[in-house]
C-alpha positions in Angstrom: -20.1 -2.8 -108.2 -17.4 -0.2 -108.8 -14.2 -1.3 -110.0 -10.4 -0.7 -108.1 -7.0 -0.9 -110.0 -4.3 -3.3 -108.6 -0.6 -2.0 -109.5 2.5 -2.9 -108.2 2.6 -1.0 -104.7 -0.8 -2.5 -103.7 -3.8 -0.9 -105.1 -6.6 -3.2 -105.1 -8.5 -3.7 -108.4 -11.7 -5.0 -109.3 -13.3 -7.3 -106.3 -16.1 -8.9 -108.4 -17.6 -12.2 -108.3 -17.4 -15.5 -110.8 -20.5 -17.2 -112.2 -21.0 -20.4 -113.0 -23.0 -20.9 -116.6 -25.8 -23.3 -116.5 -25.3 -25.7 -119.5 -29.0 -27.0 -121.0 -27.7 -29.6 -123.2 -30.0 -32.9 -123.6 -29.7 -36.0 -124.4 -31.7 -38.1 -126.6 -33.6 -39.5 -124.0 -34.3 -35.7 -122.8 -31.7 -35.9 -119.6 -29.8 -33.5 -119.1 -26.2 -33.8 -120.4 -23.2 -34.6 -117.7 -20.0 -33.5 -118.1 -17.4 -36.0 -119.0 -16.2 -36.8 -115.4 -19.2 -37.3 -114.0 -20.5 -39.2 -117.0 -17.1 -41.6 -116.7 -17.9 -41.7 -113.0 -21.8 -42.7 -113.3 -22.1 -39.7 -110.7 -24.6 -36.9 -110.4 -23.7 -33.5 -112.3 -25.1 -30.4 -111.7 -24.5 -29.3 -115.3 -22.5 -26.2 -115.3 -19.5 -25.1 -116.3 -17.4 -26.1 -114.3 -19.8 -28.4 -112.1 -19.7 -28.4 -108.5 -18.5 -31.9 -108.2 -15.4 -31.3 -110.7 -14.9 -28.1 -108.2 -14.8 -29.9 -105.3 -12.5 -32.8 -107.0 -10.0 -29.9 -108.1 -10.2 -31.1 -111.6 -12.1 -27.7 -113.1 -9.8 -28.4 -116.0 -11.3 -31.5 -117.0 -14.6 -30.5 -116.9 -16.2 -30.4 -120.2 -19.1 -31.5 -122.1 -18.8 -34.0 -125.1 -20.4 -32.3 -128.3 -23.1 -34.6 -129.2 -25.0 -33.6 -132.6 -28.4 -34.9 -131.1 -28.8 -32.2 -128.4 -30.9 -29.1 -128.5 -30.1 -25.4 -126.8 -32.3 -24.3 -124.3 -32.2 -21.0 -122.8 -29.2 -20.8 -120.1 -29.4 -19.3 -116.6 -26.7 -18.2 -114.8 -25.9 -18.8 -110.6 -23.1 -17.6 -108.9 -20.9 -19.8 -106.4 -17.9 -19.0 -104.5 -14.4 -20.0 -106.6 -12.1 -22.2 -104.6 -8.3 -21.9 -105.0 -6.8 -23.4 -107.9 -4.0 -25.9 -108.2 -1.2 -24.6 -110.1 -1.4 -27.5 -112.5 -4.7 -26.1 -113.6 -3.7 -22.8 -115.0 -5.5 -23.7 -118.3 -8.6 -23.7 -116.7 -7.9 -20.5 -114.6 -8.9 -18.2 -117.4 -12.5 -19.5 -116.8 -12.2 -17.8 -113.4 -12.7 -14.2 -112.7 -9.5 -12.8 -111.0 -10.2 -10.7 -108.0 -6.6 -9.2 -107.4 -3.6 -9.2 -109.6 -1.1 -7.0 -111.3 -1.2 -5.6 -115.0 1.9 -8.0 -115.3 1.5 -10.8 -113.6 4.7 -12.8 -112.9 5.7 -15.5 -115.7 4.6 -18.2 -114.1 0.7 -17.2 -114.4 0.0 -19.2 -111.3 -1.5 -16.6 -109.1 -4.3 -18.0 -107.2 -7.8 -16.9 -108.1 -10.1 -15.6 -105.2 -13.4 -14.3 -105.1 -14.5 -11.2 -102.9 -16.8 -8.7 -102.2 -16.6 -5.0 -101.9 -16.9 -4.1 -98.0 -19.2 -1.2 -97.9 -17.8 2.2 -97.4 -19.7 3.8 -94.7 -19.1 2.5 -91.1 -21.2 0.6 -89.0 -21.5 0.3 -85.2 -19.9 -3.0 -83.9 -23.5 -3.8 -82.4 -24.8 -3.7 -85.6 -26.0 -7.1 -87.4 -23.4 -9.1 -89.1 -22.2 -8.1 -92.7 -22.5 -11.5 -94.1 -21.3 -11.8 -97.8 -23.3 -13.2 -100.4 -21.6 -16.6 -100.0 -21.1 -16.7 -96.0 -23.3 -19.6 -95.6 -21.6 -22.3 -98.6 -18.9 -24.6 -98.0 -15.7 -24.9 -98.5 -14.3 -28.6 -99.1 -10.9 -29.7 -98.4 -9.4 -32.7 -99.7 -7.9 -33.7 -96.4 -9.8 -31.8 -93.6 -8.2 -33.9 -90.8 -6.4 -37.5 -90.4 -8.7 -40.4 -89.7 -6.8 -43.6 -88.9 -7.6 -47.0 -89.5 -9.9 -47.4 -87.1 -12.2 -44.8 -87.6 -15.4 -45.3 -89.0 -14.9 -43.6 -92.7 -11.7 -45.8 -92.8 -14.0 -48.7 -92.3 -17.0 -47.6 -94.8 -14.1 -46.6 -97.9 -11.0 -48.8 -97.7 -11.0 -51.1 -100.7 -13.9 -49.8 -102.5 -11.3 -48.3 -105.1 -10.1 -52.1 -105.5 -13.9 -52.8 -105.7 -14.2 -50.1 -108.7 -16.4 -47.8 -106.2 -14.7 -43.8 -106.4 -14.5 -43.2 -102.7 -12.9 -39.7 -103.1 -16.4 -37.9 -102.3 -17.0 -40.4 -99.6 -13.9 -39.2 -98.0 -14.4 -35.2 -98.1 -15.7 -33.7 -95.3 -17.2 -30.0 -95.4 -16.5 -27.0 -93.2 -19.1 -24.2 -93.3 -17.4 -20.9 -94.3 -17.2 -18.0 -91.6 -19.4 -15.2 -92.0 -17.0 -12.1 -92.4 -19.3 -9.8 -90.1 -18.0 -6.1 -89.2 -16.5 -6.9 -85.9 -14.1 -9.6 -87.7 -13.1 -7.0 -90.4 -12.7 -4.3 -88.0 -10.1 -6.3 -86.1 -8.3 -7.7 -88.8 -7.8 -4.1 -89.8 -6.4 -3.5 -86.6 -4.0 -6.2 -87.0 -2.9 -5.2 -90.6 -1.5 -1.8 -89.2 1.4 -3.3 -88.0 2.6 -3.9 -91.4 2.2 -0.1 -92.3 5.9 0.4 -92.1 7.3 -2.3 -94.0 10.7 -1.3 -94.3 10.7 -1.9 -90.1 9.1 -5.1 -90.6 11.7 -6.4 -93.1 14.4 -5.4 -90.9 13.3 -7.3 -88.0 12.6 -10.3 -90.1 16.0 -9.8 -91.3 17.2 -9.6 -87.7 15.8 -12.9 -86.8 16.9 -14.6 -89.4 20.5 -13.6 -88.6 20.9 -14.9 -85.3 21.2 -18.6 -84.7 17.2 -18.9 -83.6 16.6 -18.5 -87.4 18.1 -21.4 -88.5 15.5 -23.6 -86.4 12.3 -21.6 -87.4 9.4 -23.7 -88.6 9.4 -21.5 -91.8 13.0 -21.5 -93.2 14.2 -17.9 -94.8 13.6 -18.5 -98.1 9.9 -19.0 -97.8 9.8 -16.1 -95.7 11.5 -13.4 -98.0 9.3 -14.4 -101.0 5.7 -14.0 -99.1 7.3 -10.4 -97.9 8.4 -9.5 -101.3 4.9 -10.4 -102.8 3.5 -8.6 -99.8 5.2 -5.9 -100.6 4.6 -5.7 -104.2 1.0 -6.1 -104.2 -0.2 -4.5 -101.1 2.5 -1.9 -100.0 0.9 1.5 -101.0 -2.4 0.3 -99.4 -0.9 -1.2 -96.2 1.1 2.0 -96.2 -1.7 4.7 -96.6 -3.9 2.8 -94.2 -7.2 3.9 -96.5 -10.2 3.0 -94.5 -12.0 1.4 -97.3 -9.3 0.1 -99.2 -7.9 -1.7 -96.1 -11.3 -3.2 -95.4 -11.3 -4.9 -98.8 -8.1 -6.2 -98.6 -9.0 -7.5 -95.2 -11.7 -9.1 -96.9 -9.9 -10.8 -99.3 -7.5 -12.2 -96.6 -10.1 -13.7 -95.1 -11.4 -15.4 -98.2 -8.4 -16.6 -98.7 -7.9 -18.2 -95.5 -11.1 -20.0 -95.6 -9.8 -21.7 -98.8 -7.3 -24.6 -98.5 -3.8 -25.1 -100.1 -4.5 -26.9 -103.5 -1.1 -28.3 -104.8 0.1 -31.5 -105.9 3.3 -33.7 -106.0 4.3 -32.1 -109.1 4.0 -28.2 -107.6 7.3 -26.5 -107.5 8.6 -24.4 -104.5 7.7 -21.1 -106.0 4.4 -22.5 -107.2 3.7 -23.6 -103.6 4.9 -20.3 -101.8 2.7 -18.0 -104.3 -0.7 -19.9 -102.5 0.0 -17.9 -99.5 1.2 -14.6 -100.5 0.2 -11.5 -102.9 -3.1 -11.8 -104.1 -3.6 -14.9 -101.8 -2.0 -13.7 -98.6 -3.6 -15.2 -95.5 -4.0 -14.6 -92.2 -1.6 -17.4 -91.0 1.1 -15.7 -93.1 0.6 -12.4 -91.5 0.4 -14.4 -87.8 4.1 -15.6 -88.6 5.5 -12.3 -89.6 4.6 -11.2 -86.4 5.9 -14.3 -84.5 9.3 -13.6 -86.2 9.6 -9.7 -85.7 9.0 -10.7 -82.0 11.6 -13.2 -82.2 14.0 -10.2 -83.2 13.0 -8.2 -80.6 14.1 -10.7 -78.1 17.4 -12.0 -80.0 19.5 -9.5 -77.4 22.1 -7.3 -78.5 21.5 -7.6 -82.2 18.0 -5.9 -82.5 19.3 -3.5 -80.0 20.3 -0.9 -82.9 16.5 -1.4 -84.4 14.7 -0.7 -81.3 16.8 2.6 -80.9 16.3 3.7 -84.6 12.4 3.2 -84.2 12.6 4.4 -81.2 10.5 1.5 -79.3 11.6 -0.6 -76.6 11.7 -4.4 -76.6 8.3 -4.7 -74.2 6.3 -3.0 -76.5 7.4 -4.8 -79.7 6.9 -8.0 -78.0 3.9 -7.3 -76.5 1.9 -6.0 -79.5 3.6 -8.9 -81.9 2.2 -11.5 -79.5 -1.2 -10.0 -79.5 -1.1 -9.8 -83.4 -0.1 -13.3 -83.5 -2.6 -14.4 -80.9 -5.6 -12.8 -83.4 -4.2 -14.1 -86.6 -4.2 -17.6 -85.1 -7.8 -17.2 -83.9 -8.9 -16.3 -87.0 -7.2 -19.1 -88.6 -9.0 -21.3 -86.0 -12.2 -20.3 -86.8 -11.6 -20.8 -90.7 -11.0 -24.6 -90.1 -8.5 -24.9 -92.7 -5.5 -27.7 -91.5 -2.7 -27.0 -93.7 1.3 -26.6 -93.3 1.4 -22.6 -92.7 -1.4 -23.1 -90.1 0.9 -25.7 -88.2 3.9 -23.3 -88.6 1.9 -20.3 -87.2 0.6 -22.9 -84.1 4.5 -23.6 -83.4 5.8 -20.5 -83.8 3.3 -19.3 -81.2 3.9 -22.1 -78.8 7.8 -21.0 -78.9 6.7 -17.3 -78.5 4.3 -17.7 -75.8 6.7 -19.9 -74.0 9.4 -17.2 -73.9 7.1 -14.8 -72.8 5.5 -16.5 -70.3 7.8 -19.6 -69.1 6.8 -23.4 -69.3 4.6 -23.3 -66.7 2.1 -21.3 -67.7 -1.3 -22.5 -68.1 -1.4 -20.6 -71.4 1.9 -22.3 -72.8 0.4 -26.0 -71.8 -2.8 -24.9 -74.1 -0.8 -23.6 -77.0 1.5 -26.8 -76.8 -1.8 -29.0 -76.4 -3.0 -27.3 -79.9 0.4 -27.9 -81.5 0.2 -31.6 -80.8 -3.4 -31.8 -81.8 -2.6 -29.6 -85.2 0.4 -32.2 -85.7 -1.7 -34.9 -85.5 -5.0 -33.9 -87.4 -2.8 -33.4 -90.1 -1.5 -37.2 -90.0 1.9 -36.0 -89.4 2.8 -38.8 -87.0 2.9 -41.4 -90.0 5.2 -41.9 -92.8 5.9 -38.7 -94.8 6.9 -39.4 -98.3 6.7 -37.7 -101.5 4.1 -38.8 -103.8 1.2 -37.6 -106.3 -0.2 -35.1 -103.5 3.0 -34.1 -101.7 6.1 -32.5 -103.5 9.6 -33.6 -102.2 10.6 -30.4 -100.5 7.4 -30.1 -98.7 8.1 -33.6 -97.1 11.5 -32.8 -96.2 9.9 -29.8 -94.8 7.1 -31.6 -92.7 10.0 -34.4 -91.3 11.8 -31.0 -90.3 8.4 -29.5 -88.4 8.3 -33.4 -86.9 11.4 -33.2 -85.2 11.4 -29.9 -83.6 7.8 -30.7 -82.4 8.5 -34.1 -80.8 11.6 -33.5 -79.7 10.1 -29.8 -77.7 7.2 -31.7 -76.5 9.7 -34.6 -74.6 12.1 -31.5 -73.7 8.8 -29.9 -71.9 7.4 -32.6 -70.6 10.8 -33.7 -68.7 10.8 -30.5 -67.3 7.5 -30.4 -65.8 7.3 -33.9 -64.9 4.0 -34.9 -67.0 2.9 -37.3 -69.3 3.7 -36.0 -73.2 1.0 -35.6 -75.7 3.3 -37.3 -78.4 5.4 -40.5 -78.0 7.5 -42.1 -80.2 5.3 -45.3 -79.9 2.6 -44.0 -82.3 4.9 -41.2 -84.7 7.3 -42.5 -87.4 10.2 -40.7 -86.5 11.8 -40.8 -89.8 14.5 -38.0 -90.0 14.5 -35.6 -92.7 17.7 -35.2 -94.9 20.7 -33.1 -94.0 20.1 -30.4 -96.5 20.6 -26.7 -96.6 17.7 -24.7 -97.4 18.5 -24.2 -101.2 19.0 -27.6 -101.3 15.5 -28.1 -99.7 13.6 -25.7 -102.3 14.3 -27.2 -105.4 12.5 -29.1 -108.3 11.8 -32.9 -108.3 14.6 -34.0 -110.5 17.3 -31.6 -108.3 16.1 -32.8 -105.5 16.5 -36.3 -106.0 20.2 -35.6 -107.2 20.5 -34.0 -103.9 19.4 -37.0 -101.7 22.0 -39.2 -104.0 24.7 -37.4 -102.7 24.2 -38.0 -99.1 26.3 -40.3 -97.2 24.8 -43.0 -94.8 22.2 -41.8 -92.2 21.1 -39.1 -94.4 23.9 -36.8 -93.7 25.6 -34.2 -95.7 29.0 -35.4 -97.1 30.6 -31.6 -96.7 30.8 -31.8 -92.9 29.4 -28.5 -92.5 27.0 -28.1 -89.2 23.5 -27.0 -89.6 20.5 -26.9 -87.3 18.8 -29.8 -89.2 22.2 -31.8 -88.9 21.6 -31.0 -85.0 18.0 -32.3 -84.7 18.8 -35.2 -86.7 21.4 -36.5 -83.9 19.5 -35.3 -81.0 16.1 -37.4 -82.2 17.1 -40.8 -81.1 18.4 -39.2 -77.7 14.9 -37.5 -77.3 13.3 -41.2 -77.3 15.7 -42.3 -74.5 14.7 -39.1 -72.7 11.1 -40.3 -73.4 11.9 -43.7 -71.8 13.6 -42.3 -69.0 10.6 -40.0 -68.4 8.5 -43.3 -68.6 10.5 -44.6 -65.9 9.9 -41.7 -63.6 6.1 -41.2 -64.1 5.7 -45.2 -63.9 4.9 -47.4 -60.9 7.7 -50.0 -61.4 9.5 -52.2 -58.6 12.7 -51.4 -58.1 14.5 -54.2 -59.9 12.6 -53.5 -63.2 13.4 -49.9 -62.7 17.5 -50.9 -62.4 16.9 -53.2 -65.5 15.6 -50.6 -67.7 17.9 -47.8 -66.5 20.8 -50.0 -67.7 19.4 -51.0 -70.8 18.7 -47.0 -71.4 22.2 -46.2 -70.7 23.2 -49.1 -73.2 21.3 -47.6 -76.0 22.9 -44.5 -75.1 26.4 -45.8 -75.9 24.9 -47.5 -78.9 23.6 -44.3 -80.3 26.7 -42.3 -79.7 28.5 -44.9 -82.1 26.1 -44.1 -84.6 26.3 -40.6 -84.9 28.8 -38.7 -87.1 32.7 -38.4 -85.7 32.5 -34.7 -85.7 29.4 -34.7 -83.5 30.5 -37.8 -81.3 33.6 -35.7 -80.0 30.9 -33.3 -77.6 30.4 -36.5 -75.6 33.9 -36.0 -74.0 33.7 -32.3 -73.9 35.4 -31.6 -77.2 33.0 -29.1 -79.1 32.6 -28.4 -82.5 34.3 -26.2 -84.6 33.7 -24.6 -87.9 33.4 -21.2 -90.0 30.4 -19.9 -87.7 32.3 -20.5 -84.6 30.2 -19.0 -82.3 27.0 -21.0 -83.7 28.6 -24.1 -84.1 30.0 -24.2 -80.3 26.1 -24.0 -79.6 25.5 -26.7 -81.3 27.9 -28.6 -79.6 26.8 -27.3 -76.1 23.2 -28.1 -76.8 24.1 -31.4 -77.6 26.4 -32.2 -74.8 23.8 -30.8 -72.6 20.9 -32.6 -73.6 22.6 -35.9 -73.6 23.7 -35.2 -70.0 20.7 -34.0 -69.0 19.3 -38.0 -69.9 22.1 -39.1 -67.8 21.3 -36.7 -64.8 17.3 -37.5 -65.0 18.1 -41.1 -65.4 20.3 -41.0 -62.4 17.6 -39.0 -60.3 15.3 -41.8 -61.1 17.7 -44.4 -60.1 18.1 -42.6 -56.7 14.3 -41.9 -55.9 12.7 -45.1 -57.4 15.3 -47.2 -56.7 17.3 -46.3 -53.9 20.8 -46.3 -55.6 23.3 -44.2 -54.1 23.4 -40.5 -55.0 27.2 -40.4 -56.4 26.4 -41.2 -60.0 24.1 -38.3 -59.7 26.5 -35.9 -58.1 29.1 -36.9 -60.4 26.5 -35.9 -63.3 25.4 -32.6 -61.7 29.3 -31.8 -61.3 29.9 -32.3 -64.8 27.1 -30.3 -65.9 27.5 -27.6 -63.9 31.3 -27.0 -64.8 30.2 -26.6 -68.7 27.2 -24.1 -67.5 29.4 -22.1 -65.9 31.6 -21.8 -69.0 29.0 -21.2 -71.0 27.7 -18.4 -68.9 31.3 -16.8 -69.3 31.4 -17.0 -73.2 29.9 -13.5 -74.3 29.8 -14.8 -77.9 27.6 -17.6 -77.2 25.1 -15.3 -75.3 25.5 -12.7 -78.3 24.7 -15.0 -80.9 21.8 -16.9 -79.1 21.0 -15.2 -75.8 17.4 -17.1 -76.0 19.1 -20.6 -75.8 21.9 -19.8 -73.7 19.7 -18.5 -70.8 17.6 -21.6 -71.4 20.7 -23.6 -70.8 21.5 -21.6 -67.5 18.5 -21.2 -65.8 17.0 -24.8 -66.3 20.2 -26.9 -66.7 22.0 -24.9 -64.6 19.5 -24.6 -61.9 18.9 -28.3 -61.9 22.4 -29.1 -61.1 22.9 -26.1 -58.9 19.9 -27.0 -56.8 21.1 -31.0 -56.4 24.8 -29.7 -55.5 24.2 -26.7 -53.2 21.7 -29.0 -51.1 24.2 -31.6 -51.1 27.0 -29.5 -49.8 24.7 -27.9 -47.3 23.8 -31.6 -46.0 27.6 -32.1 -46.2 28.2 -29.3 -43.9 26.0 -30.4 -41.3 27.2 -34.1 -40.8 28.3 -35.1 -37.8 31.6 -36.0 -38.8 33.2 -34.3 -41.9 34.5 -36.8 -44.5 37.7 -36.9 -45.6 37.2 -37.1 -49.2 34.0 -35.7 -49.6 31.8 -35.9 -53.0 31.9 -32.3 -53.2 34.9 -29.8 -52.7 33.6 -27.5 -50.6 35.9 -24.3 -51.7 35.4 -25.0 -55.9 31.6 -25.7 -55.2 31.2 -22.3 -53.5 32.9 -20.3 -56.1 30.8 -22.0 -58.8 27.5 -20.9 -56.8 28.6 -18.1 -56.4 29.4 -17.5 -60.0 25.8 -19.1 -61.4 23.9 -17.2 -58.6 25.5 -13.9 -60.4 24.5 -15.2 -63.5 21.0 -15.4 -62.5 21.2 -11.7 -61.3 22.0 -10.6 -64.6 19.2 -12.8 -66.7 16.7 -11.2 -64.0 18.3 -7.6 -64.8 18.2 -8.2 -68.5 15.8 -10.3 -69.9 13.0 -8.9 -68.0 10.3 -10.4 -70.4 11.5 -13.8 -70.7 9.8 -16.8 -69.0 12.4 -18.0 -66.9 12.1 -15.3 -64.7 10.1 -16.8 -61.8 12.0 -19.6 -62.1 15.6 -17.7 -62.1 14.1 -15.5 -59.2 13.0 -18.6 -56.9 16.0 -20.2 -57.7 18.2 -17.2 -57.1 17.1 -17.0 -53.3 17.0 -20.6 -52.6 20.7 -20.8 -53.7 21.5 -17.2 -51.4 20.1 -18.7 -48.6 22.1 -21.9 -49.0 25.1 -20.0 -49.3 24.4 -17.8 -46.6 23.9 -20.6 -44.1 27.1 -22.3 -45.3 29.1 -18.8 -45.2 27.8 -17.2 -42.7 29.4 -17.7 -39.0 27.0 -18.4 -36.4 25.6 -16.3 -34.3 26.9 -15.6 -30.2 24.5 -18.1 -29.0 24.5 -20.8 -31.4 28.5 -20.8 -30.8 28.0 -20.8 -26.9 25.7 -23.8 -27.6 27.8 -25.5 -29.9 31.1 -25.2 -27.7 28.8 -26.3 -24.8 27.7 -29.6 -27.2 31.4 -30.0 -27.9 32.7 -29.9 -24.3 30.3 -32.2 -23.0 30.8 -34.4 -25.7 34.7 -34.4 -25.3 34.4 -35.3 -21.8 31.5 -38.2 -22.3 32.9 -39.7 -25.6 37.0 -38.9 -25.5 37.7 -42.3 -27.5 35.3 -42.0 -30.5 36.6 -38.6 -31.2 40.4 -40.0 -31.8 38.6 -42.6 -34.0 37.0 -40.3 -36.1 40.5 -38.7 -37.0 41.9 -42.6 -37.4 39.1 -43.4 -40.0 39.7 -40.5 -42.1 36.5 -38.7 -40.5 36.6 -35.4 -38.6 34.2 -33.7 -35.9 31.9 -31.0 -38.2 30.5 -29.3 -35.5 30.6 -25.7 -37.2 34.2 -24.9 -37.3 34.3 -24.3 -33.7 36.4 -27.2 -32.3 39.2 -24.5 -31.2 38.9 -21.7 -28.5 38.1 -18.1 -30.3 41.5 -16.7 -29.2 43.2 -19.6 -30.8 41.6 -19.1 -34.1 42.3 -15.2 -34.0 45.8 -15.9 -33.8 46.5 -18.8 -36.3 44.0 -16.9 -38.8 47.2 -14.2 -38.8 50.3 -16.2 -38.3 51.3 -19.9 -39.2 54.4 -19.7 -36.7 56.7 -20.5 -39.5 54.9 -24.2 -39.7 53.7 -25.9 -43.1 50.0 -26.1 -42.4 47.6 -26.7 -45.6 45.8 -23.9 -44.7 44.5 -22.5 -41.2 41.2 -21.5 -40.2 38.4 -23.5 -38.9 38.0 -26.7 -41.6 39.2 -30.2 -41.1 42.6 -30.4 -43.4 43.6 -27.8 -40.7 42.5 -30.6 -37.8 43.9 -33.6 -39.2 47.3 -31.7 -39.6 47.3 -30.6 -36.1 46.6 -34.1 -34.8 49.9 -35.5 -37.0 52.0 -32.4 -35.9 55.0 -33.4 -34.4 55.2 -31.4 -31.3 58.6 -31.9 -30.5 60.1 -29.5 -33.4 60.8 -26.0 -32.2 58.1 -23.5 -33.4 59.3 -20.4 -35.3 58.6 -16.7 -33.9 55.7 -14.5 -35.6 58.5 -12.4 -37.0 59.8 -15.6 -39.1 56.5 -15.9 -40.7 56.5 -12.4 -42.1 59.4 -12.9 -44.0 
């Protein structure tokens, strides 16, 4: 097999196979000798170095045969087996394995994980040709934890307490997944995916742009990890990716396939750098490439910040988004086929879910399936249970998993409430212990320094420096997300009216108690005093999101009280007015739109539309009342002005954010609101006017006394504004005859003034009114 060199810049070297040596050492009873781990555990051994059982148990560094002077050497045979990824702690044994891809000057840590790969054929084959199997395509990849199994599973019943009884249960808990045969079709599709990494400079700039926006603060993969991945990607493979040589690209593609089929192996002592090295450079995986594509698309959707890059590389937002969505979907498909559950795969499912939601909208069936996969992966990895740093999980990874859990649960509850469906994840079955309020630098440290950072936190796990971070916002929000799930239970349940009112009161009381437990700087958001800080626009956005989210809880709760228990709509109208006032303020702030067009447009399209719909319908109902209230729930003029401003904002979203998934929702909302405003503001037609006048005259002759009573009770007739004659309205619209009227025109305020007017006073001339 030809050898290839790999130097900085990406030349691939020496894709060769690793062999295991058969050890023909016999004991005194003529039985083959076992390695020490198998002998001590009294388990069967295959008598190789390293043996297959030690490979599966990830302890190849301990696999050795104790010297015995009574053994006799027999002729040794060799057999080849696939080499699994090594733990960073088993560096000493890594010299027994043949490295497939490396640098002439490897990093000082020497922890690069070795993988075995076969050279791809140089000749092209038709896609209809039989699958191109590598030599070990039908062997098994063993993972320490292929999937989560709870206390009621059969496996748990078989293995629980066996350790206490002295029976090792590690092998009993192991699950085997057949590795995927790397067919020519898969290699070809993988090469197409790798083509987007040809221009590494463009990719790096888009990723930097993504992390420079506010959205980058809430990414599943934090910035330092992605930067190291990109750095080693360029250092190992830049030349191969840039030149796109078909043979070398195919070899690199097959290497990535083998890496993705191997589980990440680490322990509680693994450092952040060692863990990051497991997925990049020589260990590059499809899930990492998919994450890069997601963040390139996220940058393209970031609004003004990516405009310069789009112009520089002569492309469009639509083209970038479309290609990156396809690449991310392909990488996700590759990872599914490999059936390896790890953190990078979970991150990819989460980022793809967010990306496809932005493109298609939350109501799309594709988004519904993507959300189901994220929730399923989350549960399959066991992240719904207690997450702690232990002998298998380093502290920084436990912190990252808690961050993912907070974002995943909160997002699922928000979407469920928006769509009105039961959530896939519930606080009843999830340990929602929140992550520490750490910055990225404070998270990615060794165990001792991590413990020192924990000791500096104040009560509740919040930072003591008073800084506003994305993780701080999620810590504050998670308890309110639990309350939203409880509100959703009321909305979807079938409870009697008195029970709905009782539980609604309990939820409101819990909300008050939760506000009392959050840091004082965030508690101010409840009363509308927004956050301030160094990054003014970003921090202000934190405050808006927290305030809008908690007000949305109250909005949904009031709607449940109104629909399920027949309560008054006054509480719902009051909350809608307050939320709508905030939405108008957000939509008029260019700095917020500049720093995070996704989040601001989401608040406008989701929270804004909900409130606008309630207010517009209530205003229309108010206009059609037989008599107009003296003190209506909605001020007519101000409400109409706010709705008009909001409709113009929806027009702007429809014109600028063409790829945003809220397009159909915004279009539908704009049409409904415009129709309501037209109904309220447009004058009635001639036929309607004649009908109304006829109805008014008949009503006056038939019921003259009730008309007076309406005025006395603070109510006025609401018959379309034509209570006065047409000629009188025309004159009085131009002049007020020096009479101090509140304002002239067909409105009930003027009618009230008219009734209380002292007609014995002398009227002024029109010329006096013009002075």
